C-alpha positions in Angstrom: 15.1 -57.1 -19.3 16.3 -54.5 -21.8 12.8 -53.3 -22.3 12.3 -52.9 -18.6 15.6 -51.0 -18.2 14.7 -48.8 -21.1 11.3 -48.0 -19.6 12.9 -47.2 -16.3 15.4 -44.9 -17.9 12.7 -43.1 -19.8 10.7 -42.6 -16.7 13.7 -41.2 -14.8 14.5 -38.9 -17.7 10.9 -37.7 -17.8 10.8 -37.2 -14.0 14.1 -35.2 -14.1 12.8 -33.0 -16.9 9.6 -32.2 -14.9 11.4 -31.4 -11.7 14.4 -29.6 -13.2 12.3 -27.3 -15.4 13.3 -23.7 -14.8 11.0 -21.5 -12.8 9.0 -19.0 -14.8 9.4 -15.2 -14.6 5.9 -13.7 -14.5 5.6 -10.1 -15.4 3.0 -9.7 -12.6 1.8 -11.9 -9.7 -1.4 -11.2 -7.9 -1.8 -13.2 -4.6 -5.2 -13.2 -2.9 -5.6 -14.5 0.6 -9.0 -16.0 1.8 -9.9 -17.0 5.4 -10.6 -19.9 7.7 -11.8 -22.6 5.4 -10.4 -26.1 4.8 -9.6 -27.8 1.6 -12.7 -30.0 1.9 -15.0 -27.1 2.6 -13.8 -25.2 -0.5 -13.6 -28.2 -2.9 -16.8 -29.7 -1.8 -18.8 -31.0 -4.9 -21.8 -29.0 -3.8 -19.9 -25.9 -4.9 -18.8 -27.4 -8.2 -20.5 -24.6 -10.2 -18.7 -21.9 -8.3 -16.1 -19.4 -9.8 -13.4 -20.9 -7.5 -14.0 -24.4 -8.9 -13.8 -22.9 -12.4 -10.5 -21.3 -11.5 -9.2 -24.7 -10.3 -9.9 -26.1 -13.7 -7.9 -23.4 -15.4 -4.7 -23.9 -13.4 -3.1 -26.1 -10.8 -4.9 -27.1 -7.6 -2.5 -28.2 -4.8 -4.1 -31.1 -3.0 -1.6 -31.1 -0.1 -1.4 -27.4 0.8 -1.2 -26.4 4.4 -1.2 -23.3 6.7 1.6 -22.7 9.1 -0.3 -22.0 12.4 -3.5 -20.7 14.0 -4.9 -18.1 14.2 -4.7 -15.9 11.1 -1.9 -13.4 11.7 1.1 -15.8 11.9 0.2 -17.2 8.6 0.2 -13.8 6.9 3.6 -13.1 8.5 5.0 -16.4 7.3 3.8 -15.8 3.8 5.2 -12.3 3.7 8.5 -12.7 5.6 9.4 -16.4 6.1 8.7 -16.2 9.8 5.9 -16.0 12.3 8.2 -13.8 14.5 6.9 -15.7 17.5 3.4 -14.4 17.0 0.8 -16.8 18.3 -2.3 -14.6 18.2 -4.0 -11.7 16.4 -2.6 -8.9 18.6 -2.1 -5.5 16.9 0.0 -3.6 16.3 3.3 -5.2 15.6 6.3 -3.3 14.2 9.1 -5.4 12.5 12.4 -4.4 11.0 13.7 -7.4 9.1 13.6 -8.4 5.5 10.4 -9.5 3.7 9.1 -10.1 0.3 8.5 -6.4 -0.4 12.0 -5.3 0.6 13.6 -8.2 -1.4 11.7 -7.0 -4.5 12.4 -3.4 -4.0 16.1 -4.0 -3.3 16.3 -5.8 -6.8 14.6 -2.8 -8.5 11.2 -4.5 -8.6 7.9 -3.5 -7.0 5.4 -4.7 -4.4 2.0 -3.3 -3.3 -0.5 -4.6 -0.8 -4.1 -3.7 -1.7 -6.5 -3.9 1.3 -10.3 -3.7 0.8 -12.1 -1.2 3.1 -8.9 0.2 4.5 -9.9 3.9 4.6 -6.7 5.6 3.3 -3.3 4.6 1.9 -0.7 4.0 4.7 -3.4 3.4 7.3 -1.8 2.0 10.5 -4.7 1.6 12.9 -5.7 -1.9 13.8 -9.1 -1.9 12.1 -11.7 0.1 10.3 -15.1 -1.6 9.8 -14.4 -5.0 8.1 -10.7 -4.1 7.4 -8.3 -5.7 9.8 -4.6 -4.9 10.0 -3.8 -8.4 11.2 -4.5 -9.5 7.5 -2.2 -6.8 6.0 1.4 -7.7 6.9 3.0 -4.9 4.9 1.6 -2.5 7.6 3.8 -4.1 10.2 7.0 -3.0 8.4 5.7 0.4 7.3 7.9 3.2 8.6 10.9 0.9 9.4 11.5 -0.9 6.1 8.6 0.0 3.9 7.1 3.3 2.7 3.4 4.0 3.0 3.1 3.9 -0.8 3.2 0.0 -0.7 0.2 -0.1 1.6 -2.7 0.9 -0.5 -6.5 0.5 -0.5 -8.2 -1.9 -2.9 -9.8 1.1 -4.6 -6.3 1.9 -5.9 -5.9 -1.6 -7.6 -5.2 -0.5 -11.2 -7.8 -1.1 -13.9 -4.9 -1.1 -16.4 -3.2 -4.3 -15.2 0.0 -3.4 -17.0 0.5 -0.8 -14.2 0.4 -3.5 -11.5 3.6 -3.9 -9.4 5.7 -7.0 -9.9 3.9 -8.7 -6.9 0.7 -7.7 -5.3 -1.1 -9.0 -2.2 -4.9 -8.5 -2.4 -6.6 -8.6 1.0 -10.4 -8.7 0.7 -12.2 -7.4 3.8 -13.7 -9.7 6.4 -17.1 -9.8 4.6 -15.6 -10.9 1.3 -12.7 -13.2 2.4 -15.0 -15.9 4.1 -14.0 -14.8 7.6 -17.4 -13.2 8.3 -19.2 -13.7 5.0 -20.2 -16.8 3.1 -18.4 -18.9 0.5 -21.0 -17.5 -2.1 -20.2 -13.9 -1.2 -16.4 -14.4 -1.5 -16.9 -16.4 -4.7 -18.9 -13.6 -6.3 -16.4 -11.0 -5.1 -13.6 -12.9 -6.9 -15.6 -13.3 -10.0 -16.4 -9.6 -10.1 -13.1 -8.1 -9.1 -10.5 -10.6 -10.1 -11.7 -12.4 -13.2 -10.8 -9.4 -15.5 -7.2 -9.8 -14.3 -7.2 -13.5 -14.9 -8.3 -13.1 -18.5 -5.6 -10.5 -18.9 -3.0 -12.6 -17.2 -3.3 -15.4 -19.7 -2.4 -13.0 -22.5 0.3 -11.1 -20.6 2.7 -13.6 -18.9 1.1 -13.0 -15.5 -0.1 -15.2 -12.6 -2.9 -15.4 -10.0 -2.3 -17.2 -6.7 -5.4 -17.9 -4.6 -4.8 -19.3 -1.2 -6.2 -19.4 2.3 -4.5 -18.4 5.6 -5.7 -21.4 7.6 -8.4 -24.1 7.7 -11.4 -24.2 10.0 -9.3 -25.8 12.8 -10.5 -29.3 12.0 -8.4 -30.8 9.2 -4.7 -30.3 10.2 -4.6 -26.9 8.6 -5.3 -28.4 5.1 -6.1 -25.5 2.8 -6.7 -24.8 -0.9 -4.0 -23.1 -3.0 -4.4 -22.4 -6.7 -2.0 -21.2 -9.3 -3.6 -19.9 -12.5 -1.8 -18.4 -15.5 -0.3 -19.1 -18.9 2.8 -20.7 -17.5 0.8 -23.2 -15.3 -0.3 -26.6 -16.4 -3.9 -27.5 -15.7 -4.6 -30.3 -13.2 -3.7 -31.2 -9.7 -0.4 -31.4 -7.8 0.3 -33.6 -4.7 3.5 -31.7 -3.8 3.2 -30.8 -0.2 3.4 -27.1 0.1 2.8 -24.4 2.7 3.1 -20.6 3.0 6.9 -20.9 3.1 6.8 -22.9 -0.1 4.8 -20.2 -1.8 7.1 -17.5 -0.6 10.2 -19.4 -1.7 8.6 -19.8 -5.2 7.8 -16.1 -5.5 11.4 -15.3 -4.5 12.8 -17.8 -7.0 10.8 -16.3 -9.8 12.9 -13.2 -9.5 16.2 -14.7 -8.3 15.8 -13.2 -4.9 17.4 -14.6 -1.7 15.4 -16.9 0.4 13.9 -15.4 3.6 13.7 -17.2 6.9 12.1 -20.6 6.9 11.6 -20.4 3.1 15.3 -21.3 2.8 14.3 -24.8 3.8 11.3 -25.0 1.6 11.4 -26.8 -1.8 10.1 -24.4 -4.4 7.1 -25.5 -6.4 8.0 -27.7 -9.3 6.3 -29.9 -11.9 3.5 -27.5 -12.8 5.2 -25.2 -15.2 4.5 -25.2 -18.9 6.3 -22.5 -20.9 8.4 -20.4 -18.5 
């Protein structure tokens, strides 16, 4: 009886220590958003030799991660601002005036930038240009009302000196490289080429990579892959149920920022942190 009680108390103490561990404070976070593939499609064993699978082994893979809606655009808005703003399609353009992740960071004296591949120039506000689509670039929807054009940059301006990155970056591959129009293999190679140098640097510089998808393929209840990779992240899998609001809430908590919209009801990510 005593041994059973002692075992139970030890388990409870361990569980509390895991869930009560403080959130880390990454110097930089780079968040990359891929498109329209389900968890099963991405984590299929036929792709086990891919760069994405290698990334999953270096960090935490969330096995119960979900998009908010269909189609693409409401998910980007939810991740950026804590609300879909009633958007149910990919209509463009929208112009919003409320708070969002970028304004929250800037108000605290921190920084944010969105880097969009194939966007022709910084501050571009047209709905598309070749494989670039504004519907995947939520910062553009607040430009001019709450955000300056300087936070809406092309991917060509993604710094090679990673110490010059803003506090939080959104990286938006174009539709050929985010799996929307191109293949898994194309997107996987793009990540290996363009993002692996940052990953290697991040492990030595208290920084974090988040790789997620906007939505699934419409066939699995919006079950998507989300990966966290960095020196503060334990390796393995987490069954915590998360969505885009959870990720936003976690980003805000990193920097002691107020919750936005529906992220106020989300439980921030716990149990995956090593050294904060």
